[in-house]
Phi, psi and omega in degrees: 000313178305309179304317188289319186291322174294326174296311182295319184294326184288324178295308180302319179293317175296317179301317181297316183302312180295324179277348176306312176296338179275323177292324172301308183302316186298314186291327174294327179292346181256004178257156180287170183297333182282318182293330184284340183264357188281138180236127350294162186300143174276127183259341171247126187201162168281115185282153191211132176270017181298325184288326182289311183298326188286309183286332182278327181245316178293322182253010164062037188276351170300319181296321182286333180291317183297319176302314189284332185290316182301309174306309186290317188290315185295308189289335176289313174306308176308310179296326180275343171285315178288305188299333177286317184297314184287316179298324180296315179306302184304324185277311192266333186264150180251119172208158189297131175090003178309306165313317175297318188286324175300316172287325171304312178299320176295320176296325179298327173289332188276345181290135183298147178301319186298335185295319185255357176301313181304307180297325176285329173302306183296321182295317184294317176297323179289324176278354184072029188256001176299142181058036174241156176282343181302302186294327176291323178292321183288324177289309185302316186298327180296309180289319179285340178290314181301317177292317173309307187296317184291321176289309186295326175297324174296322186281324171308320183295338176270000174267130179293133181290337176301330174304312178294321181298307181311317185287331175295313179307321181278008174103002179290151174266174185299318188292319184295320176294330173298303185290331188263331183249302188280318177298315171297330174287338180262013179307316181299319179296326169301313186295313178302319178293322174297330175287331183282311178308312174303317177300317180297315183294316182288329180264002179301123169255312183296323175297307180300326177297323185265332193253350187252156170235200183290341183285325183240021170309135175262173194295314183307318182296318189286329180289318182290342180276000175282350170272109177243172176297339183275345183151164174263117178266089187298322186288331180279316174299329177285321176297308178291326181291317183296319176292336183278346178281323189307313177303320178297311185296314183294320174299324174296321184286329183287323180250032181302314189294313181286335179284322169305315184285333178286318184287342181250001179306117175098356180286335174238118190230000000 
């Protein structure tokens, strides 16, 4: 009994440590500009939602939320479609150079964003794609596709090939067996991969900073621009940052069942 109590206390303590930044951000978002700058920090204050109304409506952060949502959703769908097919081919088919292609895809995902940001900017400028959804979606899809391919190959590896062979015997083609048998069984893996792809797109800063303008500016760039030469608006930064976590949090709660199954797929075989 004592051991179980100590374990629970340790879990609560660790959870509290992880929640401290979120709690601190939320409390700061409810402070006035003066209270946010007070040292030592004030723990007792009159809460106000002025920062939220200011960033969402006066500074048009709803528009930036919309931009982030469009880029994250479309790039995730594209990445899952291409990454699933690529991961399936790399897992199921035998051909020369398969491992080299797989490690090449993995290497492409590991390349730092800042390394290729400038070449992409030059190409986008020459094509007239700066400050458009197209260039942001294509850029995010490139990195997310590499990640989706790497993730989905592991999930497909845990699905017995015999299930597809039975479908082939019944007259299904390769594509039909993939869409009717393999893909539904890999649905938890798709959900887990989708969440990580959405988080990457939603939080992306370097690509959005270089490739977007006011029309397609995403939330991380807009939050970063609240630090101005005339001062840092900590209350508004905290409000926009906390509000930016909510959509991802809600989405994760809605797909929690599939996410847990996806993260544990293959753990018990």
